Every structure is written in C-alpha cells, then in structure tokens.
C-alpha atoms as an extended CHARMM CRD file, in Angstrom:
* protein
*
       280  EXT
         1         1  MET       CA            165.1750000000       16.5100000000     -110.3940000000  PROA      1               0.0000000000
         2         2  LEU       CA            162.9130000000       15.8190000000     -113.3460000000  PROA      2               0.0000000000
         3         3  LEU       CA            163.2600000000       12.5210000000     -115.1510000000  PROA      3               0.0000000000
         4         4  LYS       CA            162.0210000000       14.2440000000     -118.3090000000  PROA      4               0.0000000000
         5         5  ARG       CA            160.2410000000       11.0650000000     -119.3770000000  PROA      5               0.0000000000
         6         6  LYS       CA            156.6100000000       10.2630000000     -120.0130000000  PROA      6               0.0000000000
         7         7  ILE       CA            155.5530000000        7.4700000000     -117.6510000000  PROA      7               0.0000000000
         8         8  ALA       CA            152.4860000000        5.2750000000     -118.1600000000  PROA      8               0.0000000000
         9         9  PHE       CA            151.1050000000        3.0660000000     -115.4010000000  PROA      9               0.0000000000
        10        10  ILE       CA            149.2230000000        0.0560000000     -116.7470000000  PROA      10              0.0000000000
        11        11  GLY       CA            146.9620000000       -0.6400000000     -113.8110000000  PROA      11              0.0000000000
        12        12  ALA       CA            146.0780000000        2.0260000000     -111.2620000000  PROA      12              0.0000000000
        13        13  GLY       CA            145.7670000000        0.1640000000     -107.9670000000  PROA      13              0.0000000000
        14        14  ASN       CA            147.0680000000        1.3210000000     -104.5990000000  PROA      14              0.0000000000
        15        15  MET       CA            150.7370000000        0.6820000000     -105.3790000000  PROA      15              0.0000000000
        16        16  ALA       CA            150.6290000000        2.4520000000     -108.7500000000  PROA      16              0.0000000000
        17        17  GLY       CA            148.7980000000        5.3430000000     -107.1180000000  PROA      17              0.0000000000
        18        18  ALA       CA            151.4300000000        5.5930000000     -104.3950000000  PROA      18              0.0000000000
        19        19  ILE       CA            154.2980000000        5.5740000000     -106.8860000000  PROA      19              0.0000000000
        20        20  LEU       CA            152.8160000000        8.1740000000     -109.2160000000  PROA      20              0.0000000000
        21        21  GLU       CA            151.9280000000       10.3910000000     -106.2590000000  PROA      21              0.0000000000
        22        22  GLY       CA            155.4930000000       10.0360000000     -104.9870000000  PROA      22              0.0000000000
        23        23  LEU       CA            156.8790000000       10.9930000000     -108.3900000000  PROA      23              0.0000000000
        24        24  LEU       CA            154.7630000000       14.1300000000     -108.4930000000  PROA      24              0.0000000000
        25        25  HSD       CA            155.5200000000       15.1630000000     -104.8990000000  PROA      25              0.0000000000
        26        26  ALA       CA            159.2430000000       14.5630000000     -105.3790000000  PROA      26              0.0000000000
        27        27  GLY       CA            159.2490000000       16.6850000000     -108.5330000000  PROA      27              0.0000000000
        28        28  ALA       CA            160.5730000000       13.7830000000     -110.5940000000  PROA      28              0.0000000000
        29        29  ALA       CA            157.6520000000       14.1010000000     -113.0260000000  PROA      29              0.0000000000
        30        30  THR       CA            154.9750000000       16.6420000000     -113.8750000000  PROA      30              0.0000000000
        31        31  LYS       CA            151.2840000000       15.8360000000     -114.1370000000  PROA      31              0.0000000000
        32        32  ASP       CA            151.5490000000       16.0980000000     -117.9250000000  PROA      32              0.0000000000
        33        33  GLU       CA            154.2120000000       13.3610000000     -117.9140000000  PROA      33              0.0000000000
        34        34  VAL       CA            152.0950000000       10.7250000000     -116.1310000000  PROA      34              0.0000000000
        35        35  TRP       CA            149.3290000000        8.5350000000     -117.5780000000  PROA      35              0.0000000000
        36        36  ALA       CA            147.3710000000        5.8210000000     -115.7850000000  PROA      36              0.0000000000
        37        37  THR       CA            145.0660000000        3.1710000000     -117.2170000000  PROA      37              0.0000000000
        38        38  ASP       CA            142.5760000000        0.9720000000     -115.4320000000  PROA      38              0.0000000000
        39        39  THR       CA            139.3150000000       -0.8730000000     -116.0190000000  PROA      39              0.0000000000
        40        40  ARG       CA            137.5920000000        1.0970000000     -113.2410000000  PROA      40              0.0000000000
        41        41  PRO       CA            136.3060000000        4.5290000000     -114.3420000000  PROA      41              0.0000000000
        42        42  ASP       CA            135.8350000000        5.6580000000     -110.7330000000  PROA      42              0.0000000000
        43        43  ARG       CA            139.4820000000        4.9540000000     -109.9190000000  PROA      43              0.0000000000
        44        44  LEU       CA            140.6690000000        6.8560000000     -112.9910000000  PROA      44              0.0000000000
        45        45  GLU       CA            138.4760000000        9.8210000000     -112.1270000000  PROA      45              0.0000000000
        46        46  GLU       CA            139.8350000000        9.7590000000     -108.5760000000  PROA      46              0.0000000000
        47        47  LEU       CA            143.4270000000        9.9760000000     -109.8380000000  PROA      47              0.0000000000
        48        48  ARG       CA            142.6060000000       12.6260000000     -112.4300000000  PROA      48              0.0000000000
        49        49  ALA       CA            140.8320000000       14.7820000000     -109.8510000000  PROA      49              0.0000000000
        50        50  ALA       CA            143.5920000000       14.3830000000     -107.2550000000  PROA      50              0.0000000000
        51        51  HSD       CA            146.6240000000       14.8430000000     -109.5010000000  PROA      51              0.0000000000
        52        52  GLY       CA            145.5370000000       16.1850000000     -112.8970000000  PROA      52              0.0000000000
        53        53  ILE       CA            147.2830000000       13.3540000000     -114.7540000000  PROA      53              0.0000000000
        54        54  HSD       CA            146.2340000000       11.7190000000     -118.0210000000  PROA      54              0.0000000000
        55        55  VAL       CA            143.9020000000        8.7660000000     -117.5130000000  PROA      55              0.0000000000
        56        56  GLY       CA            142.1400000000        6.2940000000     -119.7800000000  PROA      56              0.0000000000
        57        57  LYS       CA            141.0990000000        2.7200000000     -120.4160000000  PROA      57              0.0000000000
        58        58  SER       CA            143.2830000000        2.0980000000     -123.4780000000  PROA      58              0.0000000000
        59        59  ASN       CA            146.5340000000        0.3670000000     -122.5500000000  PROA      59              0.0000000000
        60        60  ALA       CA            147.7650000000        0.5580000000     -126.1380000000  PROA      60              0.0000000000
        61        61  GLU       CA            147.2610000000        4.3220000000     -126.3190000000  PROA      61              0.0000000000
        62        62  ALA       CA            149.1330000000        4.8890000000     -123.0730000000  PROA      62              0.0000000000
        63        63  VAL       CA            151.9870000000        2.5780000000     -124.1070000000  PROA      63              0.0000000000
        64        64  ARG       CA            152.4510000000        4.3120000000     -127.4640000000  PROA      64              0.0000000000
        65        65  TRP       CA            152.5970000000        7.6780000000     -125.6700000000  PROA      65              0.0000000000
        66        66  ALA       CA            155.0870000000        6.6820000000     -122.9700000000  PROA      66              0.0000000000
        67        67  ASP       CA            158.8750000000        6.5920000000     -122.6580000000  PROA      67              0.0000000000
        68        68  VAL       CA            158.5580000000        4.3640000000     -119.5730000000  PROA      68              0.0000000000
        69        69  VAL       CA            155.7870000000        1.8090000000     -119.0370000000  PROA      69              0.0000000000
        70        70  VAL       CA            155.1570000000        0.4970000000     -115.5190000000  PROA      70              0.0000000000
        71        71  LEU       CA            153.2740000000       -2.8060000000     -115.5000000000  PROA      71              0.0000000000
        72        72  ALA       CA            151.2150000000       -2.4880000000     -112.3410000000  PROA      72              0.0000000000
        73        73  THR       CA            148.4260000000       -4.9690000000     -112.9660000000  PROA      73              0.0000000000
        74        74  LYS       CA            147.8300000000       -8.0800000000     -110.8710000000  PROA      74              0.0000000000
        75        75  PRO       CA            149.8450000000      -11.1190000000     -112.0640000000  PROA      75              0.0000000000
        76        76  GLN       CA            146.5610000000      -12.9570000000     -112.6860000000  PROA      76              0.0000000000
        77        77  VAL       CA            145.7280000000      -10.6890000000     -115.6460000000  PROA      77              0.0000000000
        78        78  PHE       CA            149.2250000000      -10.5030000000     -117.1020000000  PROA      78              0.0000000000
        79        79  ASP       CA            148.3620000000      -13.0040000000     -119.8070000000  PROA      79              0.0000000000
        80        80  ARG       CA            145.6730000000      -10.6110000000     -121.0700000000  PROA      80              0.0000000000
        81        81  VAL       CA            147.5940000000       -7.3570000000     -120.6500000000  PROA      81              0.0000000000
        82        82  LEU       CA            151.0010000000       -8.3590000000     -122.0440000000  PROA      82              0.0000000000
        83        83  PRO       CA            149.7940000000       -8.8740000000     -125.6510000000  PROA      83              0.0000000000
        84        84  GLU       CA            148.2120000000       -5.3970000000     -125.6120000000  PROA      84              0.0000000000
        85        85  VAL       CA            151.4840000000       -3.9000000000     -124.3990000000  PROA      85              0.0000000000
        86        86  ALA       CA            153.6090000000       -5.9300000000     -126.8270000000  PROA      86              0.0000000000
        87        87  ASP       CA            151.5750000000       -4.8150000000     -129.8310000000  PROA      87              0.0000000000
        88        88  ALA       CA            151.9620000000       -1.1280000000     -128.9790000000  PROA      88              0.0000000000
        89        89  ILE       CA            155.3900000000       -0.8090000000     -127.3700000000  PROA      89              0.0000000000
        90        90  SER       CA            158.5640000000        0.4780000000     -129.0050000000  PROA      90              0.0000000000
        91        91  LEU       CA            162.0600000000       -0.8310000000     -128.3430000000  PROA      91              0.0000000000
        92        92  GLU       CA            162.9100000000        2.7350000000     -127.3190000000  PROA      92              0.0000000000
        93        93  THR       CA            160.5720000000        2.3400000000     -124.3320000000  PROA      93              0.0000000000
        94        94  LEU       CA            161.6720000000        1.0710000000     -120.9200000000  PROA      94              0.0000000000
        95        95  LEU       CA            159.3460000000       -1.5590000000     -119.4270000000  PROA      95              0.0000000000
        96        96  ILE       CA            159.2160000000       -1.8250000000     -115.6190000000  PROA      96              0.0000000000
        97        97  SER       CA            157.2350000000       -4.5400000000     -113.8280000000  PROA      97              0.0000000000
        98        98  ILE       CA            156.0330000000       -4.4080000000     -110.2390000000  PROA      98              0.0000000000
        99        99  ALA       CA            154.1010000000       -7.6810000000     -110.5180000000  PROA      99              0.0000000000
       100       100  ALA       CA            155.0550000000      -10.0430000000     -107.7120000000  PROA      100             0.0000000000
       101       101  GLY       CA            156.4750000000      -13.3630000000     -108.8180000000  PROA      101             0.0000000000
       102       102  VAL       CA            156.5730000000      -12.7810000000     -112.5880000000  PROA      102             0.0000000000
       103       103  PRO       CA            160.1300000000      -13.4320000000     -113.8560000000  PROA      103             0.0000000000
       104       104  VAL       CA            161.8160000000      -11.0970000000     -116.3250000000  PROA      104             0.0000000000
       105       105  SER       CA            162.2130000000      -13.9420000000     -118.8260000000  PROA      105             0.0000000000
       106       106  ALA       CA            158.4460000000      -14.5210000000     -118.8490000000  PROA      106             0.0000000000
       107       107  ILE       CA            157.8770000000      -10.8570000000     -119.6850000000  PROA      107             0.0000000000
       108       108  GLU       CA            160.6940000000      -10.6730000000     -122.2360000000  PROA      108             0.0000000000
       109       109  GLY       CA            159.2880000000      -13.7610000000     -123.9380000000  PROA      109             0.0000000000
       110       110  ARG       CA            156.0430000000      -11.9110000000     -124.6600000000  PROA      110             0.0000000000
       111       111  MET       CA            157.6950000000       -8.6760000000     -125.8260000000  PROA      111             0.0000000000
       112       112  PRO       CA            159.5170000000       -7.7020000000     -129.0470000000  PROA      112             0.0000000000
       113       113  GLU       CA            163.0440000000       -9.1150000000     -129.2200000000  PROA      113             0.0000000000
       114       114  GLY       CA            165.5300000000       -6.9020000000     -127.3740000000  PROA      114             0.0000000000
       115       115  MET       CA            162.9580000000       -5.2740000000     -125.0720000000  PROA      115             0.0000000000
       116       116  ARG       CA            164.5480000000       -3.5170000000     -122.0980000000  PROA      116             0.0000000000
       117       117  VAL       CA            162.8280000000       -4.8250000000     -118.9470000000  PROA      117             0.0000000000
       118       118  VAL       CA            163.4340000000       -4.0370000000     -115.2850000000  PROA      118             0.0000000000
       119       119  ARG       CA            161.6930000000       -6.0920000000     -112.6110000000  PROA      119             0.0000000000
       120       120  THR       CA            160.9730000000       -4.5720000000     -109.2100000000  PROA      120             0.0000000000
       121       121  MET       CA            159.5910000000       -5.6830000000     -105.8490000000  PROA      121             0.0000000000
       122       122  PRO       CA            158.1670000000       -2.7050000000     -103.9210000000  PROA      122             0.0000000000
       123       123  ASN       CA            156.4420000000       -3.1700000000     -100.5880000000  PROA      123             0.0000000000
       124       124  MET       CA            153.3450000000       -1.8290000000      -98.8680000000  PROA      124             0.0000000000
       125       125  PRO       CA            154.9820000000        1.0640000000      -96.9310000000  PROA      125             0.0000000000
       126       126  ALA       CA            155.5000000000        2.7540000000     -100.3170000000  PROA      126             0.0000000000
       127       127  LEU       CA            151.9360000000        3.9370000000      -99.6960000000  PROA      127             0.0000000000
       128       128  VAL       CA            153.3530000000        6.3010000000      -97.0370000000  PROA      128             0.0000000000
       129       129  ASP       CA            156.6650000000        7.1110000000      -98.8100000000  PROA      129             0.0000000000
       130       130  ALA       CA            158.5590000000        4.6210000000      -96.6280000000  PROA      130             0.0000000000
       131       131  GLY       CA            158.8740000000        1.7300000000      -99.0380000000  PROA      131             0.0000000000
       132       132  ALA       CA            161.7450000000       -0.6120000000      -99.7940000000  PROA      132             0.0000000000
       133       133  THR       CA            162.0260000000       -1.6340000000     -103.4550000000  PROA      133             0.0000000000
       134       134  ALA       CA            164.2990000000       -4.3520000000     -104.8290000000  PROA      134             0.0000000000
       135       135  ILE       CA            165.2870000000       -3.7630000000     -108.4730000000  PROA      135             0.0000000000
       136       136  ALA       CA            166.6990000000       -6.2820000000     -110.9540000000  PROA      136             0.0000000000
       137       137  PRO       CA            167.6780000000       -5.6940000000     -114.5970000000  PROA      137             0.0000000000
       138       138  GLY       CA            166.5720000000       -7.8710000000     -117.4840000000  PROA      138             0.0000000000
       139       139  ALA       CA            168.8810000000       -9.1570000000     -120.1990000000  PROA      139             0.0000000000
       140       140  HSD       CA            168.8180000000       -5.9340000000     -122.2420000000  PROA      140             0.0000000000
       141       141  ALA       CA            168.4280000000       -3.2910000000     -119.5100000000  PROA      141             0.0000000000
       142       142  THR       CA            171.1610000000       -0.6530000000     -119.3560000000  PROA      142             0.0000000000
       143       143  ASP       CA            172.7290000000        1.2200000000     -116.4560000000  PROA      143             0.0000000000
       144       144  GLU       CA            170.6240000000        4.2180000000     -117.4800000000  PROA      144             0.0000000000
       145       145  ASP       CA            167.4830000000        2.0750000000     -117.2730000000  PROA      145             0.0000000000
       146       146  LEU       CA            168.3980000000        1.0450000000     -113.7320000000  PROA      146             0.0000000000
       147       147  ALA       CA            169.0160000000        4.6900000000     -112.8320000000  PROA      147             0.0000000000
       148       148  VAL       CA            165.5580000000        5.6180000000     -114.1270000000  PROA      148             0.0000000000
       149       149  ALA       CA            163.9440000000        2.7980000000     -112.1470000000  PROA      149             0.0000000000
       150       150  GLN       CA            165.8180000000        3.8450000000     -109.0170000000  PROA      150             0.0000000000
       151       151  LYS       CA            164.6820000000        7.4380000000     -109.4660000000  PROA      151             0.0000000000
       152       152  ILE       CA            161.0560000000        6.3530000000     -109.7890000000  PROA      152             0.0000000000
       153       153  PHE       CA            161.0340000000        4.1230000000     -106.7060000000  PROA      153             0.0000000000
       154       154  SER       CA            163.2650000000        6.3990000000     -104.6300000000  PROA      154             0.0000000000
       155       155  SER       CA            160.3310000000        8.8080000000     -104.6800000000  PROA      155             0.0000000000
       156       156  VAL       CA            158.4960000000        6.4160000000     -102.3150000000  PROA      156             0.0000000000
       157       157  GLY       CA            161.3630000000        5.0500000000     -100.2010000000  PROA      157             0.0000000000
       158       158  ILE       CA            164.7100000000        3.3070000000     -100.6250000000  PROA      158             0.0000000000
       159       159  THR       CA            165.9120000000        1.0720000000     -103.4470000000  PROA      159             0.0000000000
       160       160  GLU       CA            168.3290000000       -1.8480000000     -103.6760000000  PROA      160             0.0000000000
       161       161  VAL       CA            169.6550000000       -3.1060000000     -107.0380000000  PROA      161             0.0000000000
       162       162  MET       CA            170.3830000000       -6.8350000000     -107.1710000000  PROA      162             0.0000000000
       163       163  GLU       CA            170.4870000000       -9.8510000000     -109.4500000000  PROA      163             0.0000000000
       164       164  GLU       CA            167.0580000000      -11.2330000000     -110.2700000000  PROA      164             0.0000000000
       165       165  TYR       CA            167.6550000000      -14.5530000000     -108.5080000000  PROA      165             0.0000000000
       166       166  LEU       CA            167.7200000000      -12.5840000000     -105.2430000000  PROA      166             0.0000000000
       167       167  LEU       CA            164.2630000000      -11.0560000000     -105.7560000000  PROA      167             0.0000000000
       168       168  ASP       CA            162.5950000000      -14.0740000000     -104.1430000000  PROA      168             0.0000000000
       169       169  ALA       CA            164.6790000000      -13.4060000000     -101.0410000000  PROA      169             0.0000000000
       170       170  ALA       CA            163.7340000000       -9.7200000000     -101.1490000000  PROA      170             0.0000000000
       171       171  THR       CA            160.0950000000      -10.7880000000     -101.4550000000  PROA      171             0.0000000000
       172       172  GLY       CA            160.4340000000      -13.0340000000      -98.4040000000  PROA      172             0.0000000000
       173       173  LEU       CA            162.0910000000      -10.2580000000      -96.3870000000  PROA      173             0.0000000000
       174       174  SER       CA            160.8720000000       -6.7940000000      -97.3970000000  PROA      174             0.0000000000
       175       175  GLY       CA            157.9270000000       -7.7270000000      -99.6070000000  PROA      175             0.0000000000
       176       176  SER       CA            156.2680000000       -9.9100000000      -96.9640000000  PROA      176             0.0000000000
       177       177  GLY       CA            158.0300000000       -8.2720000000      -94.0270000000  PROA      177             0.0000000000
       178       178  PRO       CA            155.3670000000       -5.6550000000      -93.2610000000  PROA      178             0.0000000000
       179       179  ALA       CA            152.9860000000       -8.4990000000      -92.3780000000  PROA      179             0.0000000000
       180       180  TYR       CA            155.5010000000       -9.7910000000      -89.8330000000  PROA      180             0.0000000000
       181       181  ILE       CA            155.9310000000       -6.3410000000      -88.3070000000  PROA      181             0.0000000000
       182       182  PHE       CA            152.1780000000       -5.7440000000      -88.1230000000  PROA      182             0.0000000000
       183       183  LEU       CA            151.9070000000       -9.0230000000      -86.2200000000  PROA      183             0.0000000000
       184       184  VAL       CA            154.6860000000       -7.9120000000      -83.8520000000  PROA      184             0.0000000000
       185       185  ILE       CA            152.9420000000       -4.5740000000      -83.2630000000  PROA      185             0.0000000000
       186       186  GLU       CA            149.6290000000       -6.3320000000      -82.6500000000  PROA      186             0.0000000000
       187       187  ALA       CA            151.2780000000       -8.6980000000      -80.1810000000  PROA      187             0.0000000000
       188       188  LEU       CA            153.0170000000       -5.8490000000      -78.3480000000  PROA      188             0.0000000000
       189       189  SER       CA            149.7120000000       -3.9820000000      -78.2250000000  PROA      189             0.0000000000
       190       190  ASP       CA            147.9820000000       -7.0450000000      -76.7910000000  PROA      190             0.0000000000
       191       191  ALA       CA            150.7550000000       -7.3040000000      -74.2020000000  PROA      191             0.0000000000
       192       192  GLY       CA            150.2860000000       -3.6660000000      -73.2640000000  PROA      192             0.0000000000
       193       193  VAL       CA            146.5860000000       -4.2730000000      -72.6890000000  PROA      193             0.0000000000
       194       194  LYS       CA            147.3700000000       -7.3450000000      -70.5900000000  PROA      194             0.0000000000
       195       195  VAL       CA            149.5900000000       -5.3200000000      -68.2540000000  PROA      195             0.0000000000
       196       196  GLY       CA            147.0490000000       -2.5040000000      -67.8720000000  PROA      196             0.0000000000
       197       197  LEU       CA            147.2870000000       -0.0380000000      -70.7660000000  PROA      197             0.0000000000
       198       198  ARG       CA            144.2650000000        1.0700000000      -72.7680000000  PROA      198             0.0000000000
       199       199  ARG       CA            144.1480000000       -0.4320000000      -76.2830000000  PROA      199             0.0000000000
       200       200  ASP       CA            144.6700000000        2.9190000000      -78.0280000000  PROA      200             0.0000000000
       201       201  GLN       CA            147.6000000000        3.7530000000      -75.7560000000  PROA      201             0.0000000000
       202       202  ALA       CA            149.1910000000        0.3430000000      -76.2330000000  PROA      202             0.0000000000
       203       203  GLN       CA            148.8780000000        0.4410000000      -80.0330000000  PROA      203             0.0000000000
       204       204  ARG       CA            150.3330000000        3.9480000000      -80.3440000000  PROA      204             0.0000000000
       205       205  LEU       CA            153.2270000000        3.1070000000      -78.0410000000  PROA      205             0.0000000000
       206       206  ALA       CA            153.9290000000       -0.1740000000      -79.8620000000  PROA      206             0.0000000000
       207       207  ALA       CA            153.8000000000        1.3650000000      -83.3320000000  PROA      207             0.0000000000
       208       208  GLN       CA            155.9450000000        4.3570000000      -82.3740000000  PROA      208             0.0000000000
       209       209  THR       CA            158.4670000000        2.0670000000      -80.6900000000  PROA      209             0.0000000000
       210       210  VAL       CA            158.8880000000        0.0750000000      -83.9210000000  PROA      210             0.0000000000
       211       211  LEU       CA            159.0620000000        3.2570000000      -86.0140000000  PROA      211             0.0000000000
       212       212  GLY       CA            161.5400000000        4.9490000000      -83.7000000000  PROA      212             0.0000000000
       213       213  SER       CA            163.7530000000        1.8960000000      -83.4050000000  PROA      213             0.0000000000
       214       214  ALA       CA            163.9310000000        1.5030000000      -87.1890000000  PROA      214             0.0000000000
       215       215  LYS       CA            164.6830000000        5.2120000000      -87.6390000000  PROA      215             0.0000000000
       216       216  LEU       CA            167.4440000000        5.0690000000      -85.0290000000  PROA      216             0.0000000000
       217       217  LEU       CA            169.0140000000        2.0400000000      -86.7220000000  PROA      217             0.0000000000
       218       218  ILE       CA            168.8980000000        3.6220000000      -90.1830000000  PROA      218             0.0000000000
       219       219  GLU       CA            170.1790000000        7.0370000000      -89.1210000000  PROA      219             0.0000000000
       220       220  THR       CA            173.0280000000        5.7820000000      -86.9170000000  PROA      220             0.0000000000
       221       221  GLY       CA            174.0790000000        2.9230000000      -89.1940000000  PROA      221             0.0000000000
       222       222  ALA       CA            174.8260000000        0.9320000000      -86.0510000000  PROA      222             0.0000000000
       223       223  HSD       CA            174.5120000000       -2.8460000000      -85.8460000000  PROA      223             0.0000000000
       224       224  PRO       CA            171.1570000000       -3.8100000000      -84.2950000000  PROA      224             0.0000000000
       225       225  GLY       CA            172.9570000000       -5.8660000000      -81.6730000000  PROA      225             0.0000000000
       226       226  GLN       CA            174.9010000000       -2.7730000000      -80.6020000000  PROA      226             0.0000000000
       227       227  LEU       CA            171.7280000000       -0.7380000000      -80.1790000000  PROA      227             0.0000000000
       228       228  LYS       CA            170.0620000000       -3.6320000000      -78.3530000000  PROA      228             0.0000000000
       229       229  ASP       CA            172.9590000000       -3.6610000000      -75.8800000000  PROA      229             0.0000000000
       230       230  GLN       CA            172.5330000000        0.0810000000      -75.2900000000  PROA      230             0.0000000000
       231       231  VAL       CA            168.9350000000       -0.5000000000      -74.1970000000  PROA      231             0.0000000000
       232       232  THR       CA            169.8570000000       -3.4780000000      -72.0080000000  PROA      232             0.0000000000
       233       233  SER       CA            171.1810000000       -2.6430000000      -68.5510000000  PROA      233             0.0000000000
       234       234  PRO       CA            172.4590000000       -5.2230000000      -66.0200000000  PROA      234             0.0000000000
       235       235  GLY       CA            169.6030000000       -6.8410000000      -64.1520000000  PROA      235             0.0000000000
       236       236  GLY       CA            167.1040000000       -4.5410000000      -65.8570000000  PROA      236             0.0000000000
       237       237  THR       CA            163.7550000000       -4.8810000000      -67.5620000000  PROA      237             0.0000000000
       238       238  ALA       CA            164.9820000000       -5.2150000000      -71.1690000000  PROA      238             0.0000000000
       239       239  ILE       CA            167.2390000000       -8.1990000000      -70.4710000000  PROA      239             0.0000000000
       240       240  ALA       CA            164.3820000000       -9.9520000000      -68.6680000000  PROA      240             0.0000000000
       241       241  GLY       CA            162.1740000000       -9.4420000000      -71.7150000000  PROA      241             0.0000000000
       242       242  LEU       CA            164.9230000000      -10.5020000000      -74.1300000000  PROA      242             0.0000000000
       243       243  HSD       CA            165.4630000000      -13.7140000000      -72.1740000000  PROA      243             0.0000000000
       244       244  THR       CA            161.7810000000      -14.5600000000      -72.6610000000  PROA      244             0.0000000000
       245       245  LEU       CA            161.9440000000      -13.7730000000      -76.4040000000  PROA      245             0.0000000000
       246       246  GLU       CA            165.0030000000      -15.9780000000      -76.8680000000  PROA      246             0.0000000000
       247       247  ALA       CA            163.3770000000      -18.7940000000      -74.8980000000  PROA      247             0.0000000000
       248       248  GLY       CA            160.3390000000      -18.5150000000      -77.1540000000  PROA      248             0.0000000000
       249       249  GLY       CA            162.4640000000      -18.7970000000      -80.2710000000  PROA      249             0.0000000000
       250       250  LEU       CA            161.5690000000      -15.4030000000      -81.7770000000  PROA      250             0.0000000000
       251       251  ARG       CA            164.8100000000      -15.1050000000      -83.7150000000  PROA      251             0.0000000000
       252       252  THR       CA            164.5020000000      -18.6020000000      -85.2140000000  PROA      252             0.0000000000
       253       253  THR       CA            160.8150000000      -18.0840000000      -85.9940000000  PROA      253             0.0000000000
       254       254  LEU       CA            161.4710000000      -14.8710000000      -87.9440000000  PROA      254             0.0000000000
       255       255  ILE       CA            164.3080000000      -16.5070000000      -89.8850000000  PROA      255             0.0000000000
       256       256  ASP       CA            162.0470000000      -19.4490000000      -90.7050000000  PROA      256             0.0000000000
       257       257  ALA       CA            159.2610000000      -17.0730000000      -91.7980000000  PROA      257             0.0000000000
       258       258  VAL       CA            161.5140000000      -15.2510000000      -94.2720000000  PROA      258             0.0000000000
       259       259  GLU       CA            162.8000000000      -18.5660000000      -95.6140000000  PROA      259             0.0000000000
       260       260  ALA       CA            159.2640000000      -19.9520000000      -96.0230000000  PROA      260             0.0000000000
       261       261  ALA       CA            158.0900000000      -16.8080000000      -97.8150000000  PROA      261             0.0000000000
       262       262  THR       CA            161.1660000000      -16.8830000000     -100.0680000000  PROA      262             0.0000000000
       263       263  ASN       CA            160.4960000000      -20.4960000000     -101.0270000000  PROA      263             0.0000000000
       264       264  ARG       CA            156.8420000000      -19.7020000000     -101.7130000000  PROA      264             0.0000000000
       265       265  ALA       CA            157.8590000000      -16.7620000000     -103.9080000000  PROA      265             0.0000000000
       266       266  ALA       CA            160.0380000000      -19.1100000000     -105.9660000000  PROA      266             0.0000000000
       267       267  VAL       CA            157.1330000000      -21.5200000000     -106.4550000000  PROA      267             0.0000000000
       268       268  LEU       CA            154.7650000000      -18.7300000000     -107.4930000000  PROA      268             0.0000000000
       269       269  GLY       CA            157.3760000000      -17.3830000000     -109.9160000000  PROA      269             0.0000000000
       270       270  ALA       CA            157.7800000000      -20.7820000000     -111.5590000000  PROA      270             0.0000000000
       271       271  GLU       CA            154.0080000000      -21.1220000000     -111.8710000000  PROA      271             0.0000000000
       272       272  ALA       CA            153.6950000000      -17.6500000000     -113.4030000000  PROA      272             0.0000000000
       273       273  LYS       CA            156.4470000000      -18.3720000000     -115.9110000000  PROA      273             0.0000000000
       274       274  GLU       CA            154.8400000000      -21.6720000000     -116.9070000000  PROA      274             0.0000000000
       275       275  LYS       CA            151.4140000000      -20.0520000000     -117.3230000000  PROA      275             0.0000000000
       276       276  LEU       CA            152.7100000000      -17.2010000000     -119.4700000000  PROA      276             0.0000000000
       277       277  SER       CA            154.7260000000      -19.6300000000     -121.5970000000  PROA      277             0.0000000000
       278       278  ARG       CA            151.6780000000      -21.8540000000     -122.0480000000  PROA      278             0.0000000000
       279       279  ASP       CA            149.4540000000      -18.9320000000     -123.0230000000  PROA      279             0.0000000000
       280       280  ARG       CA            151.7540000000      -17.6590000000     -125.7720000000  PROA      280             0.0000000000
C-alpha cells in the first residue's frame, strides 16, 4: 500500500539504503517519491543506478521537496546538519530520526516551534528485511505520524511503538542485541569445531539453529521456556548442555549485558543533548 508521500533521506549510509530499498520492494513508495542526500558522490550514484531514485548533495533542496524527512546521518554531524534542515523544513513535514542516542527534545530544540518529530531505533538486521525498530513520538507527533513511521520501518522488519524513555532499553536489547547473537553464533561455531565439525559446517549449523529457533518462537507465539522444554528430554543431551550454560551464568550475563548497554545509551543520549544545546 502506497504511503503517497515524498520521503527524503538525509544521509545515505547502509541503514538508509536498507530502509529505502525496503520501501520500494514493499510497494510503499515509488522511485519518484524517494530522495537521498549524501556527501559521497559514489554512494549517491550507486543508489541512483540501483533504484532510480532522486539523489543529490543539497540537504535543503531535498527537505523542501519532501513530505517526510528521515534524518539518517551519524550523530556526530547532527550539529552541522540540523541547521540546514531547520532552515528549509515546513511544519507540514514529518521529521523522523534514526540517529542513535539523540533525544527528541534535542532535535525539537533546533527545529521550528511545533515541529512533528518521531524518533526511531532500528537495528542492523534491517539490512536483510529482518529488523526490529522501536518508535517513539515527540511532543507534537500525531497518531497519523506514528502510522507513517510504522509503515516505513515495517518494510524492513517489525516495529514497536513506545514512550521515548524506553528507547534506551530498546537500544540495549534490540539495537545492541545483534552483537550478542553474533557472539553466541561464533561461540557455537567454535564449539562445533572443537567437537569435530569443519568450520563452514559449524557456522552454517549454528546460524541456522539461531534463525530457526527465532522463527519457531515468533510463529508459534509460545513462551521460550515452553519451547526449551520441548527440546529437553529426560537424561538427554539438551539438559546436559543447559546445565552447563546455567552453571556458567549465561542467563545472568545476557541480562547484565542488556542493562550495561541500556545505561551506556542513556549516557550517550545525555551527552548528545548537551552538545546540541551548547551548539545552538
């Protein structure tokens, strides 16, 4: 279903590229409704050649053209990009940020009064249409704005709408989570090699096991503990392995990792807000 909105991506890195590609493949936007800007001519030419979208270096031109502006630049250059956007944007335009750690209030403070802002936290699997995106409305965002944001990010995975104070938690879980899972897959692969499998066999089996387990959980809607019990037979191999994992504190370690990442996200958000306030 078409959004029937012109969408400009300010910044054309991997995440922006994944989202715009998802929009086009899902039929939510046409190539004539998407514009991307970047400082790298080779990246813009790559996107133009692959998708036929509008591209250019002028952020102001793209912002004036768009109905929806997606801020997809690195947080480190926000202080340079936001004034360009603010000077060109209309209050009729929806502003969506995918910048990690930059609070809505810091963005709203640099925009015209009453600007409708939605902050999002997508994650790396959006690159393969399997992302998880947390979405939080700003002070002036409407239900329709949230619906538009959900439509955009649903093209590359699932979405969850929440209050902004929970975005740090989403960052600690789903934003940073792929790194935890890659480590688990690497460890399982190493274990497979230790017990005699070839490296390529071990890695494929480990990765597919994680993928299949996640798919089974999502499609059945069952509690993970219930599915774990279905794999675990009396005196069998799975319970022996689970005993070792529990003895090693895997559950506690993962909980601590999410908490540590959440706390770090809060610190980075406070620093970003202070920097943007100072640079006004």
